[in-house]
C-alpha positions as CSV (number, residue, x, y, z in Angstrom):
1,M,-214.8,-17.8,69.0
2,G,-215.7,-21.1,70.0
3,A,-218.7,-21.4,67.3
4,Y,-216.3,-20.1,64.6
5,I,-213.8,-22.3,65.1
6,V,-216.0,-25.3,65.1
7,R,-218.0,-24.1,62.1
8,R,-214.3,-24.2,60.4
9,L,-213.4,-27.6,61.3
10,L,-216.9,-28.7,60.1
11,L,-215.9,-27.5,56.9
12,I,-213.2,-29.6,56.2
13,I,-215.4,-32.6,55.7
14,P,-217.2,-30.9,52.6
15,T,-214.0,-29.3,51.3
16,L,-211.8,-32.8,51.6
17,F,-215.1,-34.7,49.9
18,G,-214.8,-31.7,46.9
19,I,-210.6,-32.2,46.6
20,L,-211.6,-36.2,46.2
21,V,-214.2,-35.8,43.4
22,L,-212.2,-33.1,41.8
23,N,-209.1,-35.6,41.9
24,F,-211.1,-38.5,40.9
25,M,-212.6,-37.1,37.8
26,I,-208.8,-35.6,36.5
27,V,-207.4,-39.4,37.2
28,Q,-210.4,-40.9,35.8
29,L,-210.8,-38.7,32.5
30,A,-207.3,-37.5,31.4
31,P,-206.1,-39.3,28.6
32,G,-203.3,-41.4,28.8
33,G,-203.8,-43.6,32.0
34,P,-202.6,-46.6,33.5
35,V,-204.7,-49.3,31.0
36,E,-203.2,-46.7,28.1
37,Q,-199.4,-46.3,29.6
38,T,-199.8,-50.7,30.1
39,L,-200.6,-51.2,26.7
40,A,-198.1,-48.9,24.7
41,H,-195.3,-50.6,27.0
42,L,-196.7,-53.9,25.9
43,Q,-196.0,-52.9,22.2
44,G,-193.0,-51.6,22.9
45,F,-193.7,-47.8,22.4
46,G,-191.2,-46.4,25.3
47,D,-191.2,-46.8,29.3
48,T,-190.8,-43.1,30.0
49,T,-192.9,-40.0,28.1
50,G,-190.1,-38.6,26.8
51,E,-189.1,-42.1,24.6
52,R,-192.7,-42.2,23.5
53,L,-192.9,-38.7,22.2
54,G,-189.3,-38.7,20.7
55,S,-189.3,-41.7,18.9
56,G,-192.9,-40.4,17.3
57,A,-194.3,-43.6,18.8
58,A,-197.4,-41.1,20.6
59,S,-198.6,-40.1,17.5
60,D,-198.7,-43.7,15.6
61,L,-200.5,-44.9,18.5
62,A,-203.2,-42.1,18.2
63,S,-203.4,-42.3,14.7
64,A,-203.6,-46.1,14.8
65,P,-207.4,-47.7,14.2
66,S,-209.2,-49.5,17.4
67,T,-210.3,-52.8,17.0
68,G,-211.7,-55.0,19.2
69,G,-214.5,-52.8,20.2
70,T,-212.6,-51.1,23.1
71,G,-212.3,-47.5,23.7
72,Y,-208.2,-47.8,23.9
73,R,-206.8,-46.7,20.4
74,G,-203.8,-48.7,21.6
75,A,-205.5,-51.7,22.0
76,Q,-205.2,-52.9,17.9
77,G,-203.6,-56.6,17.9
78,L,-203.7,-57.6,21.0
79,D,-205.8,-59.8,22.9
80,P,-209.2,-58.7,24.2
81,E,-208.9,-61.1,27.5
82,L,-205.3,-59.1,28.0
83,I,-206.9,-55.7,27.7
84,A,-210.2,-57.2,29.9
85,E,-207.1,-58.7,32.6
86,I,-205.5,-55.3,32.7
87,E,-208.3,-53.3,33.2
88,R,-209.4,-55.8,36.0
89,M,-206.4,-55.4,37.5
90,Y,-206.4,-51.3,37.7
91,G,-210.1,-51.5,38.5
92,F,-211.5,-50.0,35.3
93,D,-213.7,-53.1,34.6
94,K,-216.4,-51.8,37.3
95,P,-218.4,-48.4,36.5
96,A,-217.1,-45.5,37.7
97,H,-219.4,-44.5,40.6
98,E,-218.5,-48.5,41.9
99,R,-214.7,-47.1,41.6
100,F,-215.3,-43.7,43.6
101,F,-217.2,-45.4,46.2
102,Q,-214.6,-48.3,46.9
103,M,-212.1,-45.0,47.0
104,L,-213.6,-43.8,49.8
105,V,-214.1,-46.8,51.4
106,N,-210.5,-47.7,51.1
107,Y,-209.4,-44.1,52.4
108,L,-211.2,-44.2,55.1
109,K,-209.7,-47.6,56.5
110,F,-206.2,-46.1,55.4
111,D,-205.7,-48.5,52.6
112,F,-204.4,-46.4,50.1
113,G,-203.7,-49.3,47.5
114,T,-200.6,-51.0,45.7
115,S,-197.9,-48.9,44.2
116,F,-197.5,-50.3,40.7
117,L,-193.8,-48.2,40.9
118,Q,-191.1,-48.9,42.9
């Protein structure tokens, strides 16, 4: 009975790691991340998703051509230095594996970051 409990407790570690990997992948790969939201806010496309969807601004954002070599469709007309600063603010200036490793280190120190929403 003791071996069963120890085995189940040890399975928590890979399960938690798998959940962290899956969560990280979803947040990093899903469209409309924090950089895109900040760019949309700076261009005046509204503060909430409902406002953007109701006003048709989301379709304007998706149909606009991208310039400046960035991967964000809403970045046309914005200063590339501003876009780089926003990426740095959210940590998107580093490769994904570095961001994931830094996230794990911060979680082990119980540092869950700064909330951008109040």
